[in-house]
N, C-alpha and C positions, 0 to 999 in steps of 0.2 A: 608428838604427830597431832596432837589434841590443839595446838595451837595455828599449827596450818589449817587444819579441819575448820577452827572456828574463823578465822581471816578469811577462807573461802566461802565459809557461809555468812558472812557480812559483808564481801564482797559482791555474791549472786546477790542478796536481798538489796544491795545497793542499785546495781542494774537491773533488778526486776523494780523498781521505785521509780527508776529514772526511765522504763518504757511502761509501765503504768501511768506517769506524770506526763509523759510526751504524749501519750496514747488519749489520758485526759485532754489535754489540751488541743488536740489535733481534731476529739472528736465535739469539743464545745465549739469549736471555729464551724465546722460543718452543719451544727443544730441549730443554738443557739445562732450566730453571728451570719452565718448564710439562711437558713431559713428563718427563725424568728425575729431576726432586727433589720434583715437584708443589708447586703455588703454597703449601702449607701442610705441606710437609715427607713428603707420603703419596706420593710416587712410587716406580717402580720401581728408582732410581738409591740409594734409603734403604730399602731393604727389605730387612732381614735374612736372608729365603731365598734373597735372590740377589747380595746385595752382601757383600763385605768388611766383616767388623766393624769393623777398623782404618779403614777408610776412612768407614765411616758414623762412628766417633769423631772422626775429624779435622775432617770438616765440622759436627757437630752439638754435640759434647761437651768436646773436650780446648781448653781456653783456651788461646794465645788463637785465636779462632774464623778461618778465613780471613776476609779484607779484602772479599770478595766478600760474604760473609755479613754481617759488623758492620759495614762502612763502604763499601757497592756503590758512593758517587760518586767514589771515588778510582779503583777499577777501571773505571769507566766509562771515566773520563778517559784512564786509561790505555791504554784498548782505542782511544779515538780516536784518541792517538799513535801507535799500533803502523798504524791503519788510515792514516794520512801514512804513515808509514815504507814499507809496502807501495807506498806509492801513487810514491813516488819511485821506490824499486825496478823497480816497473813501468816507470816513465819511463825509467830507464836500459835495462833487457833490452827492452822491447817493439820498440826498432828492427830487433834481430836475430831478431823470429817474422815469421810469415806475418801479412801484414793483414788487421784486421777484427777486428770487438769478441770475436764468438766464439773465433776459435784464439789471440788475445792472451789473452783471461778464463780459457780454461781451461789454458794452460800455467802462469797464474799462481797458479789456485787450487791445479794440482798442487805448484807450487814453495811454497806457504804449507803447505799438506796435510804435503806428504814431511818440510819443514825444521822445521816447528815442532810440528805437531799428532799427527804419529806418533811421534815423538821425546819428545815429554811424554808420549802414553799408556805408551809404554814403559817410560821412564826412571822415572817416577811412580806412576802407579793401577798399574801391573805389578809394577815393580822395590820401592819402596817399600810398597805399602798390598797388595800381594797379591791386587789385584782378579780377577775370575773374567773368563775369557776371553771370554763370552758379555756383560759387560757391555761389556766393552774394546770387543768387534765395536759395540755399540748408541754406545756414548761416538765410536765413528770416527766414523758415519754422521754423528751431528750435527755430529762436526767437517768433514767433506767438505761438509755442506750448508754451514753457516759459511764455507767457505772458497771455495766457490763461489760464493755470493751476495756475498761482501767484494769479491772477483775481478770478477766482472763491473757490480757498482755503479762500482772504479775504472776498468774499461774502458770503460765508458759513459762516462763524465764527462771519461776522458783521450783518448779517441777520436772525441768529438763535435764537429763542427764546423762553425760559424754558415753559414746557407744550404745546408744538406743537406738539409731539412727532407722524408721520403718519399723519402731516396735512400741505398743501401745504403753503409754506410761499410764 
């Protein structure tokens, strides 16, 4: 019996990670690609009136271009793997958190945002590219949206229990 439960738990965690990774990719396209960069490169994050010339050059001119630009499928698949990793971290930590989708999802979103996205913005755009403060703030809003969406996707799958339709989890 224990083996079947463990297999079900791993399968559910993998499914949660897939859902989280797909959500992460989708919301990243909505925020960074559509709003930030613009579908054809005319967005606010590439506007030289607001953005660091160094950052614009890295994204559009300096070879090799970022993989997300030149070979996006590799990044898409990598983000799926991050989603799966986040789901396993969720399953490890969630038992110590208050029960329920919302309290656990908010904690997971905060964890991912603080340990990944906030660190990234500080260390790379701010530190290496001289990105202006307001652009960093906009990107942090995008990252927070991504972290929240991914965390809720993971929590929804992980906390779903068969036979609880219509009941509060």
